[in-house]
LOBA-739268 format. One record per residue (C-alpha): residue number from 1; residue in three letters; x, y, z. Coordinates in Angstrom, 1 decimal, m for minus. Layout:
BEGIN
PT   num   residuo       c1       c2       c3
PT   NUM       Ala        X        Y        Z
...
***
This chain:
BEGIN
PT   num   residuo       c1       c2       c3
PT     1       Unk    m12.3    m18.2     16.8
PT     2       Unk     m8.9    m19.7     16.1
PT     3       Unk     m8.4    m20.2     19.9
PT     4       Unk    m11.7    m22.2     20.0
PT     5       Unk    m10.6    m24.4     17.1
PT     6       Unk     m7.2    m25.1     18.6
PT     7       Unk     m8.9    m25.9     21.9
PT     8       Unk    m10.8    m28.7     20.2
PT     9       Unk     m8.0    m29.9     17.9
PT    10       Unk     m5.3    m30.0     20.7
PT    11       Unk     m6.9    m33.0     22.4
PT    12       Unk     m6.4    m35.0     19.2
PT    13       Unk     m2.7    m35.1     19.8
PT    14       Unk     m3.1    m36.0     23.4
PT    15       Unk     m5.6    m38.8     22.8
PT    16       Unk     m3.6    m40.2     20.0
PT    17       Unk     m0.8    m41.0     22.5
PT    18       Unk     m3.2    m42.9     24.7
PT    19       Unk     m2.4    m46.7     25.0
PT    20       Unk     m5.7    m47.7     26.6
PT    21       Unk     m6.9    m50.8     24.6
PT    22       Unk    m10.5    m51.9     24.0
PT    23       Unk    m11.5    m55.5     24.8
PT    24       Unk    m12.6    m56.1     21.2
PT    25       Unk    m10.5    m55.3     18.1
PT    26       Unk    m12.3    m52.4     16.3
PT    27       Unk    m13.4    m52.6     12.7
PT    28       Unk    m11.2    m50.8     10.2
PT    29       Unk    m13.9    m49.2      8.1
PT    30       Unk    m17.0    m47.3      9.2
PT    31       Unk    m19.7    m44.9      8.1
PT    32       Unk    m21.1    m41.8     10.0
PT    33       Unk    m24.2    m39.8      9.5
PT    34       Unk    m24.6    m36.5     11.3
PT    35       Unk    m27.3    m33.8     11.7
PT    36       Unk    m26.4    m30.5     13.2
PT    37       Unk    m28.2    m27.3     14.2
PT    38       Unk    m26.6    m24.0     15.2
PT    39       Unk    m25.5    m20.7     13.8
PT    40       Unk    m23.1    m19.1     11.4
PT    41       Unk    m21.5    m15.6     11.3
PT    42       Unk    m20.8    m14.1      7.8
PT    43       Unk    m19.6    m10.8      6.5
PT    44       Unk    m22.2     m8.8      4.5
PT    45       Unk    m20.4     m5.6      3.3
PT    46       Unk    m18.5     m5.3      6.6
PT    47       Unk    m21.5     m6.1      8.8
PT    48       Unk    m21.4     m9.3     10.8
PT    49       Unk    m24.6    m11.2     10.0
PT    50       Unk    m25.7    m14.2     12.1
PT    51       Unk    m27.7    m16.9     10.3
PT    52       Unk    m29.5    m19.9     11.6
PT    53       Unk    m27.7    m23.1     10.3
PT    54       Unk    m28.6    m26.7      9.8
PT    55       Unk    m26.2    m29.3      8.4
PT    56       Unk    m26.2    m32.9      7.2
PT    57       Unk    m22.8    m34.7      7.0
PT    58       Unk    m21.9    m38.1      5.6
PT    59       Unk    m18.4    m39.5      6.3
PT    60       Unk    m16.5    m42.7      5.6
PT    61       Unk    m14.0    m43.6      8.2
PT    62       Unk    m10.9    m45.7      8.4
PT    63       Unk     m9.1    m46.7     11.7
PT    64       Unk     m5.3    m46.9     11.6
PT    65       Unk     m5.4    m48.3     15.1
PT    66       Unk     m7.8    m48.5     18.0
PT    67       Unk     m7.9    m44.8     18.9
PT    68       Unk     m6.7    m43.1     15.7
PT    69       Unk     m8.4    m42.8     12.3
PT    70       Unk     m9.2    m40.6      9.3
PT    71       Unk    m12.5    m39.6      7.7
PT    72       Unk    m13.7    m37.8      4.7
PT    73       Unk    m17.0    m37.3      2.8
PT    74       Unk    m19.2    m34.3      2.3
PT    75       Unk    m21.6    m32.1      4.2
PT    76       Unk    m24.4    m29.7      3.1
PT    77       Unk    m25.1    m26.6      5.1
PT    78       Unk    m28.3    m24.5      4.9
PT    79       Unk    m28.1    m20.9      6.3
PT    80       Unk    m31.1    m18.6      6.8
PT    81       Unk    m31.6    m15.2      8.5
PT    82       Unk    m32.5    m11.5      8.3
PT    83       Unk    m30.3     m8.5      7.9
PT    84       Unk    m30.1     m5.1      6.1
PT    85       Unk    m28.0     m3.1      3.7
PT    86       Unk    m28.3      0.1      1.6
PT    87       Unk    m31.2     m1.6     m0.3
PT    88       Unk    m33.2     m2.2      2.8
PT    89       Unk    m34.1     m5.2      5.0
PT    90       Unk    m33.7     m8.7      3.4
PT    91       Unk    m33.9    m12.4      4.2
PT    92       Unk    m30.8    m14.3      3.2
PT    93       Unk    m30.6    m18.0      2.2
PT    94       Unk    m27.2    m19.6      1.6
PT    95       Unk    m26.4    m23.2      0.7
PT    96       Unk    m22.9    m24.6      1.1
PT    97       Unk    m21.2    m27.8     m0.1
PT    98       Unk    m18.3    m28.8      2.2
PT    99       Unk    m15.7    m31.6      1.8
PT   100       Unk    m13.7    m32.3      5.0
PT   101       Unk    m10.6    m34.4      5.6
PT   102       Unk    m10.4    m35.1      9.4
PT   103       Unk     m8.1    m36.9     11.8
PT   104       Unk    m10.2    m38.7     14.5
PT   105       Unk     m9.3    m40.0     17.9
PT   106       Unk    m11.3    m41.7     20.6
PT   107       Unk    m10.8    m42.8     24.2
PT   108       Unk    m13.1    m45.2     26.1
PT   109       Unk    m14.3    m43.7     29.4
PT   110       Unk    m16.0    m47.0     30.3
PT   111       Unk    m17.0    m50.2     28.5
PT   112       Unk    m19.4    m48.5     26.1
PT   113       Unk    m18.9    m44.7     26.2
PT   114       Unk    m16.2    m42.9     24.3
PT   115       Unk    m14.8    m39.4     24.3
PT   116       Unk    m14.2    m38.4     20.7
PT   117       Unk    m12.4    m35.6     19.0
PT   118       Unk    m11.6    m34.8     15.4
PT   119       Unk    m10.0    m32.0     13.5
PT   120       Unk     m8.7    m31.1     10.1
PT   121       Unk     m9.2    m29.1      6.9
PT   122       Unk    m12.1    m28.7      4.6
PT   123       Unk    m12.8    m27.1      1.2
PT   124       Unk    m16.3    m25.6      0.5
PT   125       Unk    m18.3    m24.0     m2.3
PT   126       Unk    m21.3    m21.7     m2.0
PT   127       Unk    m24.0    m23.3     m4.2
PT   128       Unk    m26.7    m20.8     m3.4
PT   129       Unk    m26.8    m17.2     m2.1
PT   130       Unk    m30.2    m15.5     m2.3
PT   131       Unk    m31.3    m12.1     m0.9
PT   132       Unk    m35.1    m11.5     m0.7
PT   133       Unk    m36.1     m7.9     m0.3
PT   134       Unk    m39.7     m6.6      0.0
PT   135       Unk    m40.1     m6.1     m3.8
PT   136       Unk    m37.2     m8.0     m5.3
PT   137       Unk    m34.8    m10.9     m5.1
PT   138       Unk    m31.1    m10.9     m5.8
PT   139       Unk    m29.3    m14.2     m6.5
PT   140       Unk    m25.5    m14.3     m6.4
PT   141       Unk    m23.3    m17.0     m8.1
PT   142       Unk    m19.9    m18.2     m6.8
PT   143       Unk    m17.3    m19.9     m8.9
PT   144       Unk    m14.5    m20.2     m6.4
PT   145       Unk    m13.8    m22.7     m3.7
PT   146       Unk    m12.4    m21.8     m0.2
PT   147       Unk    m10.6    m23.5      2.6
PT   148       Unk    m11.2    m23.7      6.3
PT   149       Unk    m10.5    m25.5      9.6
PT   150       Unk    m12.9    m27.8     11.5
PT   151       Unk    m12.8    m29.2     15.1
PT   152       Unk    m15.2    m31.4     16.9
PT   153       Unk    m15.5    m32.7     20.5
PT   154       Unk    m18.2    m35.1     21.7
PT   155       Unk    m19.4    m38.2     23.4
PT   156       Unk    m20.3    m41.5     21.7
PT   157       Unk    m22.1    m44.5     23.1
PT   158       Unk    m22.0    m48.0     21.7
PT   159       Unk    m25.5    m49.5     21.2
PT   160       Unk    m24.1    m52.7     19.7
PT   161       Unk    m20.8    m54.1     18.5
PT   162       Unk    m21.5    m52.5     15.1
PT   163       Unk    m23.4    m49.3     15.9
PT   164       Unk    m23.0    m46.2     18.1
PT   165       Unk    m24.8    m42.9     18.7
PT   166       Unk    m23.5    m39.6     20.0
PT   167       Unk    m23.6    m35.9     20.3
PT   168       Unk    m20.8    m33.4     19.5
PT   169       Unk    m20.0    m29.7     19.4
PT   170       Unk    m18.6    m28.7     16.0
PT   171       Unk    m16.6    m25.6     15.1
PT   172       Unk    m15.8    m24.6     11.6
PT   173       Unk    m14.0    m21.5     10.3
PT   174       Unk    m13.7    m20.6      6.7
PT   175       Unk    m10.6    m18.5      6.3
PT   176       Unk     m9.2    m18.5      2.7
PT   177       Unk    m10.4    m18.3     m0.9
PT   178       Unk     m8.6    m20.3     m3.6
PT   179       Unk     m9.3    m17.7     m6.2
PT   180       Unk    m10.7    m14.2     m6.4
PT   181       Unk    m14.4    m14.0     m5.7
PT   182       Unk    m16.0    m12.5     m8.8
PT   183       Unk    m19.1    m11.4     m6.9
PT   184       Unk    m17.2     m9.3     m4.5
PT   185       Unk    m18.9    m11.0     m1.5
PT   186       Unk    m16.6    m12.0      1.4
PT   187       Unk    m17.0    m15.8      1.7
PT   188       Unk    m15.2    m16.0      5.1
PT   189       Unk    m17.5    m17.3      7.8
PT   190       Unk    m17.6    m19.2     11.1
PT   191       Unk    m20.1    m21.9     12.0
PT   192       Unk    m21.0    m23.5     15.4
PT   193       Unk    m23.3    m26.5     15.6
PT   194       Unk    m24.4    m29.2     18.0
PT   195       Unk    m24.5    m32.5     16.1
PT   196       Unk    m26.4    m35.7     16.6
PT   197       Unk    m24.7    m38.6     14.8
PT   198       Unk    m24.9    m42.4     14.3
PT   199       Unk    m21.9    m44.5     13.5
PT   200       Unk    m21.7    m47.9     11.8
PT   201       Unk    m18.8    m50.3     11.7
PT   202       Unk    m18.2    m52.8      8.9
***
């Protein structure tokens, strides 16, 4: 998983050195809304469990120069899937609040189409974790926050001077807890989504 993340983040350093200029001076501030669908792998008592995943992300962006910027905001992930443990089969629902800080780069492939990459860190918090068995439901609570890495690679197309749409492949890996997890559940997880997004420039 770490190799996949570095494979996406590495182009950021390469693209940031590019000196290709756009015809028009880009806006400094922007706004991005993304919707993603994919899957997540989590640890359930030592068993890898794959859950279907949807995500909604809202980011504010700032461009330092034409092809280099930074973004932050928040995303909400919804996970759902089936697995089993010593209590039997269950359906799991997990909700996650995630706050990323990302370095963004872009390179125009032609007049309107860009190759985009981003990478950075995030913190997240599990806001819901529910296990529904045949005759019972178990709800777990998490007080701690955790940290992870995020990388994205995609294509963006300008539909006007102030708006663009695109698609991207997004990898996120949650690797570290800030504090001990009182519930005893391993909060480490990896997420892969394909994102559709729209960007606006101010």
